[in-house]
N, C-alpha and C positions, 0 to 999 in steps of 0.2 A: 339528221342521221338517216333518215330512209331514204338514200338516192342512191343511184348506179354508182358506183365507184370503181376508177383504175385501178386495177390489180395488175401489179409486173411481177415478173419471175425473179426470185433469188435463189441462190443454192440450194437452199432448205427449204423454203415456202413462198408462196404467192403473197406480197404484201400490198396494202394499200398504200400508195405511195405519190405525194405532192409534188416532189422536186423530181431528182435524176437516180442517176446511179449510186451518188454518194449514199443518199437515204438508203437505198437497199443494200448496198456494202453495210451500214452502220446496223439497218435492223438483223442482217446476218449475222454479223459478228457478236450481236447481242445475246442471238439464239445462242450461237455455238458456245458463249460463256456458260449462259445458263445451262446448257445439256452437259459439258463438263462437269461443272458441280453437282448436278442432280446424278450423274454416272456415278460419281464417289459417293456422295450422302446416300445413295441406294444400295452401298454394297457392291458397287462395281455391277450395276443394272441398269438398263435403259429402260424407262416406262413411260409410255405414250400412249396420248391421247389426240384421237384424230377429230379435227373440227373443221368444218367444211361446209359451204366452200369457201369464206372469208376467213381471214386471221383476224383477231381481236385486238383492239388497242389494250395498251398498259393499263388502262383503267378500268376496263370490262372485268365483271365478274368471273369470268373463266379463266382470263388469264392469273389473276390474284391467287383465284384458289387453287390451281393447277401451280402455281407455285410455292404455296404452303405444303403441299402434296409432294413436290419433287417430281413432277409430271413433266414432260416435254409435250406441246400442243403443236400439232402440225396439221397443216391442209393439203400435204401430198403424203399419198398413202405409204405408211411403214411397212415392212414387212410382218412386225407385231405391235399390237396396241391392242388395250386394253378394251376402251368402247369407242364411240363417234357421237359427237355432237352435232346437231344440225345449225348451223351458224350463218345466216345467211341477212345481209343488212337491207331486207325489204318488207315491205307492209303485205304485199302479196307475193310470197316467196316462187322460185320460178326453175332455180336448180336442183331439183329433187330428183332427177333419176338416177343417180348415181348412188347416193345416200338410200334411196329405197333397195336397190341391189345390196349395199352394205347389209342392211338391214335383216337380210337372210340368213346373216351368221353372225351377226354382232349386234348389241344393244347399240340403239341411236336415238340419243336424248331429244326430245322435240319433235320426233320425225313425221308426226302430224300435225304441227302447229306451222300452218301455211298461210294463215291470213288473219291478220291482227289489227284490221280497222277498224274505226271506231263504230262503223256499221255493224260490222259482225260482233263486236263487243258488246252493244247494246242488245243485238238479237239474243246472244245465249244468255245475257244477263236477264233479260225479260224472261227467259223460259225458264231459270231457276229462280229468280226473285219474284217474279210476277208481277211486276210494274217496270215502267223504264225512265230511262233521263231525257228521252226525246219527246218534242215538242210537232205540232204540225203549224209551221211558220204561217201558213195561207189562212188559217183560222185562231190561233192563239193570239190573243189580247194581252200586249204588254213588252217587257224585255226578254231576251232570250240571246245564249251565246251560239254565235255561229262559227264554225270551225272545220278545218279541211278535214277529210275521211280519211288521208293519207298521214300515218305517224311521223314525228320530228318536224312539223312544219311550223309548229308554235305560233299559227296565224289566228287564234281565235280574237274575235271581236264582239261587243255586246251590241245589239241590234233592237230597234222596236219593231215589234209584229203587230198586226199582219202584215205580210208582203204580198207583192203581185207575183211574184216567179221565183222558186226555189232552184239551185243549183246542185245539181246530181253530186259533185266532187266534195258538198261541205254535208255536215250534220248541222243540226239545228236543236240546240240541248238547254233545258232549263238552266235558269241560272242557280245554282245551288249554296244556300248562303251558310256559309262555314267560319264566321267572323268570331276571333278569341277577346281576351279582356283588352288587348291592344289594338283592336279593331284592324287584327290583321286575318286573311285567310287561312284555313288550317286543311291539310291534304296529309294522307297517310300514306307512305309506301311500303308494301306490303311484298317481302321476298317469298318465293315458293320453290320448294326440291321436292318434287310428288306431293304428299300429303303433310308436308312438316311446313313450317313458317320459320325459317331460320333468324328475320329480325324484321321488324318493325321502323321505321323512322318516320315520327311526325314533323311535317314541315311548314313552315308559317311564311306567308309572303305577303308584301303589301298590295292592295287593290290594284295598285298601279303598275305593278310588277305580276299579274294575275297568269297572264299567257305566257311568262318567259320561263327560261330552262332553269334558270337558280332559284334562291330560295334566300330570305333573309336570317332565319333562325330555324334549328333543327335539335331534336332530341331522341334518342332510341325510346322506345316504348315496349311494354309488353301487350301481346297481341289481346290477352284478356282485358287490358285495362282502358282498353277502346272498343273493343268489339265485344257481342254477347257470344256465350259458347253456340247458340242457334246461329248466329251470323256467321260465325268462324267455318262452321260444318257448311254452309249455303256458300261461302267463298272458297272453300275446296271442292266442293261439289262442280261450281261453278268452271275451275280451273281442269277437272276431268272431261266435263263436257266439250271444254274449249282446246280441249288436246294440249295444254299446258303441265308440262313436266318440270321446267326451269326457267325463272324469270323474274319479273316483276308487276304488279299490280300497284296502281293509284286509285285509292278509296277517298271519297268524301263523304261526310255524314250532313244532313240538311238540319240547321238549327230549326226549321220552322215543323217538319215533319218526325224528324228523328231518326230518319231512314239513310240507310248507306247505300252509295252509288258508286259501281264500280267503272271509273271513264276512261281510263287507258291500261293497255298492257305492253309489255316488252319482252320479248323471247330472245334479245341480245342483249342483257342488262348491263348499265354501266357504272352503276353503282357511285352515284353522285352523294356523296355524304358529307360535304362541307369540309372542313379545315381540322377538325378536333382529332388528332392521332389515335386516341383512345376508343374513340367510335368506330375509327376505321378497322382498327386492332380485331374490336370487339366483332365486328361485321365479317371479318375475313376469316376470321379464326371458326366461327360459327359455319361460314358457308362452308369450308373446307371440311370440316367434321362431319357436317350431315351429308353434303355431296360423296364423303368417301362412305359413310354407312349405308346410303339408298343405291348408290351405282357401283362402288367398288367392292366393299368389303362382303355384299349379300351375293355377288356373283360365284 
């Protein structure tokens, strides 16, 4: 996910295109149909959100909640727009010069969220929670997880320490034991909008699929059924320190010490929710409702 993509100009937006002009034409046509529908649904008014520099895919949270709210998403600066979202598919963001200028007169969501590397996640996590998920692989004895610092690589592997030499492109993380009654690992995806949590999705994977994108089972849970009130406050404090206004966190609780660990962040959330239609409906309704309350109605 977090790799440089080729963006091609369409009539209305710049899109990530795998194919040719036909792909761009279809994306533009789809955008125009939505725009016409929203125009009539809004009482003959166009409502726009600038999303810059990249245009989100159909499964992205921003795409779905904008659709729920009848807002056009565009990465070409329109004459009138409510607010802007800094949406760049990079671990270390680069294209913030224009969005910085826009922030002088418009609200820009995630304006300062420019580094979501795993090293940065652990740095802020350690500051807020007082403990780290990382180990020194040169001295640590036993097994640990080695995985890339860049987001979206899914290249984790379990290695035996100590090792002779470290790789600066990787982090070395303690193995967080989170097995459930079915001997599957447990991870909770926590959505964040300002200081609100729109939903928590508990995901289970087999140990063989530990570093894969997907999951075997999932269910929506109430955050207070998994986290203590103190932990919730620390999570929200982490987000504030991390300049994280909108996105998702991946959190695990270690069975051995009972502590939680924020292991990943995503400021361009894709909402991988599985196939259950009721789950998707609940998630997108919650996202749209809270997004509107926090960023639109309050203005």
